[in-house]
LUMDO-496170 format. One line per field, with one value per residue (C-alpha): residue in three letters; z negated, y negated, x. Coordinates in steps of 0.05 Angstrom, whole numbers, plus 32768, in hexadecimal, padded with zeros to 4 digits. Layout:
<sites>
residuo c(ALA; ...)
w c(Z; ...)
v c(Y; ...)
u c(X; ...)
</sites>
This chain:
<sites>
residuo c(MET; LEU; MET; THR; THR; SER; ASN; PRO; LEU; ARG; ALA; PRO; LEU; ALA; ALA; ALA; ALA; GLU; THR; LEU; LYS; LEU; ASN; LEU; SER; GLU; SER; GLN; LEU; ASP; GLN; LEU; LEU; ALA; TYR; LEU; ASP; MET; ILE; ALA; LYS; TRP; ASN; LYS; VAL; TYR; ASN; LEU; THR; ALA; VAL; ARG; ASP; PRO; GLN; ALA; MET; LEU; THR; GLN; HIS; LEU; VAL; ASP; SER; LEU; SER; LEU; LEU; PRO; ALA; LEU; ARG; ARG; TYR; SER; ASN; ASP; SER; VAL; LEU; ARG; ARG; ASP; ALA; ALA; GLY; GLN; PRO; LEU; ARG; LEU; MET; ASP; VAL; GLY; SER; GLY; GLY; GLY; LEU; PRO; GLY; VAL; VAL; VAL; ALA; ILE; CYS; GLU; PRO; SER; ILE; ASP; VAL; THR; CYS; VAL; ASP; ALA; VAL; ALA; LYS; LYS; ALA; SER; PHE; ILE; LYS; GLN; VAL; ALA; ALA; GLU; LEU; ARG; LEU; PRO; ASN; LEU; HIS; GLY; GLU; HIS; SER; ARG; VAL; GLU; GLN; LEU; LYS; ALA; PRO; ALA; PHE; ASP; LEU; ILE; THR; SER; ARG; ALA; PHE; ALA; SER; LEU; LEU; ASP; PHE; THR; THR; LEU; THR; ARG; GLN; HIS; LEU; LYS; PRO; ASP; ALA; ILE; TRP; LEU; ALA; MET; LYS; GLY; GLN; HIS; PRO; THR; GLU; GLU; LEU; ALA; GLU; LEU; SER; ALA; ASP; LEU; ASP; VAL; PHE; HIS; VAL; GLU; GLN; LEU; GLN; VAL; PRO; GLY; LEU; ASP; ALA; GLN; ARG; CYS; LEU; ILE; TRP; ILE; ARG; PRO; LYS; ALA)
w c(7FD7; 8015; 803D; 8083; 80A7; 80DD; 80EA; 8133; 811D; 80EF; 8125; 8143; 80FD; 80E9; 812B; 811F; 80D8; 80F2; 8128; 80F1; 80C8; 808C; 8073; 8059; 8032; 8046; 800D; 8025; 806B; 804C; 8025; 8062; 808B; 8050; 804D; 8097; 808D; 8055; 8082; 80B8; 8086; 8062; 80A4; 80B7; 807F; 806A; 80AD; 8096; 80DC; 8123; 813A; 813E; 8166; 8138; 8163; 816A; 811E; 8114; 8141; 8135; 80EA; 80CA; 80F7; 80FE; 80B2; 80AD; 80D9; 809D; 8071; 808D; 807E; 803B; 8027; 803D; 8011; 7FD4; 7FD8; 7FE5; 7FA4; 7FC9; 7FE3; 7FA2; 7F79; 7F42; 7F42; 7F23; 7F30; 7F14; 7F3B; 7F6F; 7F69; 7FAD; 7FBE; 8000; 8011; 803A; 8037; 8054; 8056; 8036; 806F; 8064; 8018; 8012; 8042; 8018; 7FD8; 7FF6; 8014; 7FDD; 7F9A; 7F73; 7F8E; 7F69; 7F9D; 7F93; 7FCF; 7FCB; 7FF4; 7FED; 8004; 7FCA; 7FF2; 800D; 7FC8; 7FB1; 7FEA; 7FD3; 7F8D; 7FA9; 7FD2; 7F94; 7F6D; 7FA3; 7FB9; 7F72; 7F7D; 7F39; 7F5C; 7F86; 7F6E; 7F90; 7F7D; 7F93; 7F94; 7FC0; 7FBB; 7FA4; 7F69; 7F56; 7F0E; 7F0E; 7EFB; 7F31; 7F68; 7F86; 7FCC; 7FEE; 8030; 8064; 80A5; 80D1; 8094; 80A6; 80C3; 80A3; 8086; 8064; 804F; 802B; 8010; 7FF2; 7FD2; 7FBC; 7F74; 7F72; 7F85; 7F50; 7F51; 7F8D; 7FA7; 7FF1; 8023; 8059; 8090; 80C6; 8107; 8150; 8180; 8164; 8143; 815A; 814D; 8109; 80F4; 8109; 80DB; 809C; 8062; 8065; 8021; 803B; 8058; 8092; 8088; 80B7; 80F0; 810A; 8140; 8127; 8151; 814B; 8168; 819B; 819C; 81DA; 81B9; 8199; 814E; 8121; 80D7; 80BB; 807C; 8054; 8010; 7FED; 7FF6; 7FB9)
v c(7FEF; 7FCA; 7FA7; 7FC4; 7F8B; 7F89; 7FD4; 7FDF; 801A; 7FEF; 7FD5; 801A; 8036; 7FFF; 8007; 8052; 8046; 8014; 8044; 8078; 8043; 804F; 8007; 8010; 7FD9; 7FB8; 7FDC; 801F; 8011; 7FFF; 8040; 806A; 804A; 8051; 809B; 80A2; 8082; 80B4; 80EE; 80D4; 80CC; 810E; 8132; 8129; 8158; 817F; 818D; 8179; 8176; 8186; 8143; 810E; 80D4; 809E; 8091; 80DC; 80E4; 80AC; 80CC; 8116; 8110; 80D2; 80C4; 810E; 8112; 80D2; 80F3; 811F; 80E4; 80D4; 811B; 811B; 80DA; 80F5; 8133; 810C; 80DE; 8114; 812D; 8167; 8182; 8172; 819E; 81AC; 816C; 8141; 80FF; 8115; 8104; 8139; 8167; 817A; 81AE; 81A9; 81EE; 81F8; 81AD; 81A9; 815F; 814E; 814F; 8141; 8140; 8101; 80DB; 80EE; 80D8; 8094; 8086; 80A4; 8092; 80AF; 80F5; 811C; 8140; 817B; 818E; 81D6; 81F3; 8231; 820B; 81E7; 81AD; 819C; 819B; 816F; 813F; 8138; 8128; 80F3; 80D5; 80D2; 80AE; 807D; 806A; 806A; 809C; 80B8; 80E2; 8109; 8147; 8178; 81C1; 81F3; 8236; 826A; 8257; 829D; 8296; 824F; 8243; 8207; 81F3; 8200; 81CD; 81AC; 81AD; 81D5; 81BB; 81D4; 81BB; 81EF; 821B; 8260; 8285; 8276; 82BC; 82B4; 826C; 8280; 82C2; 82A5; 8269; 8283; 828B; 8240; 822A; 820E; 8229; 8209; 81EA; 81EC; 81F7; 81C4; 81E1; 81B3; 81D8; 81CA; 81EB; 820D; 824C; 827D; 82BC; 82A4; 8295; 82DB; 82F9; 82D6; 82FD; 8307; 82E6; 82A3; 826E; 8244; 820E; 81D8; 81D1; 818B; 816D; 813B; 80FE; 80EB; 80A6; 80A9; 80F5; 811A; 815D; 8184; 8182; 819F; 81A5; 81E6; 81E1; 8222; 8237; 8279; 8290; 8286)
u c(8062; 8079; 8044; 803B; 8017; 804D; 8049; 8033; 800A; 7FDF; 7FB0; 7FA0; 7F97; 7F68; 7F42; 7F3A; 7F21; 7EEF; 7ED7; 7ECC; 7EA8; 7ED5; 7EDB; 7F22; 7F44; 7F85; 7FA7; 7F8E; 7FA8; 7FEB; 7FEB; 7FDA; 8013; 8043; 8030; 803D; 8081; 8090; 807D; 80AD; 80E6; 80DD; 80D1; 811A; 812E; 80F1; 80CE; 8089; 806D; 8082; 8066; 809C; 8080; 8062; 8025; 8017; 801F; 7FED; 7FB9; 7FC5; 7FD0; 7FB3; 7F78; 7F68; 7F65; 7F3C; 7F07; 7EF6; 7EE2; 7E9D; 7E86; 7EAA; 7E88; 7E45; 7E50; 7E67; 7E2B; 7DF7; 7DD8; 7DB8; 7DF9; 7E1E; 7DF1; 7E23; 7E4C; 7E15; 7E38; 7E7B; 7EBB; 7EC9; 7F05; 7F21; 7F56; 7F7A; 7F96; 7FD5; 7FDC; 8022; 8034; 7FF1; 7FBF; 7F87; 7F90; 7FBB; 7F8F; 7F52; 7F75; 7F87; 7F43; 7F18; 7F38; 7EFD; 7F0D; 7F42; 7F6C; 7F9B; 7FC7; 7FDE; 8017; 8041; 807F; 80A1; 80BE; 8079; 805A; 8094; 8085; 803D; 8054; 8083; 804B; 801E; 8056; 806C; 8025; 800B; 7FD4; 7FBF; 7F89; 7FBC; 7FE0; 8010; 8011; 8046; 8022; 8003; 7FBA; 7FA4; 7FD5; 7FC4; 7FAD; 7F7E; 7F37; 7F04; 7EF7; 7EBA; 7ED7; 7F0D; 7F28; 7F5A; 7F76; 7F98; 7FA5; 7F8C; 7F51; 7F0E; 7F0D; 7F51; 7F41; 7F01; 7F1C; 7F5B; 7F39; 7EF6; 7F0D; 7F19; 7ED2; 7EA4; 7E5D; 7E39; 7E79; 7E8B; 7EC3; 7ED2; 7EFE; 7F1B; 7F22; 7F30; 7F00; 7EC2; 7EDF; 7EAA; 7ED3; 7EEA; 7EA2; 7E8D; 7EC2; 7EAA; 7E8D; 7E41; 7E39; 7E51; 7E24; 7E3F; 7E0B; 7E26; 7E57; 7E63; 7E8F; 7EC2; 7ED3; 7F1C; 7F2A; 7F63; 7F66; 7F4E; 7F43; 7F0B; 7F04; 7ECE; 7EBF; 7EA3; 7E79; 7E75; 7E5B; 7E4C; 7E04; 7DD9)
</sites>
């Protein structure tokens, strides 16, 4: 992999990671910037994202996805929340992953978490597989499938970022949850109406505001699990 120390985006990326208290290694910063370069290159043909400006891609994609990590680390280290994981490596599914956000970012920054990015568009799943190969991420997998038709072992965590309404997100993926597993949905403004539409047998047990360095917009994370 090419070193990216001269990349002008390296300093703001490192600063954002420091603000989020992520303690990323130089190698992880290299991988994140290499991933961003891959998005920019593939985007010319495969239309992975409508964002084209490199600085905007850094903030709106990479840093926005990085904002999930403090909560994810808190979950993975909390034996009370991880009632069924019992210290085993977490398996995470990122639904409607598109170009791999936040799934690829999680795979880079949390090598102990096994990440499967699922998308119904074949070229996007192919891109994830290429990222895994080029960046040497054995914990990253791309799956081309509609999530309701996916055949895979159940997951500890299911995430989404701008995938669908909370109702659709939970309904389409519920079959893929392990017992006592959870959903983590990244949203913009507090989705009051979407929360009201959720099934009565679901427990929205936490809603937290996410702070995204450099982004002047509201972000929140919705924690959901089936009621016992």
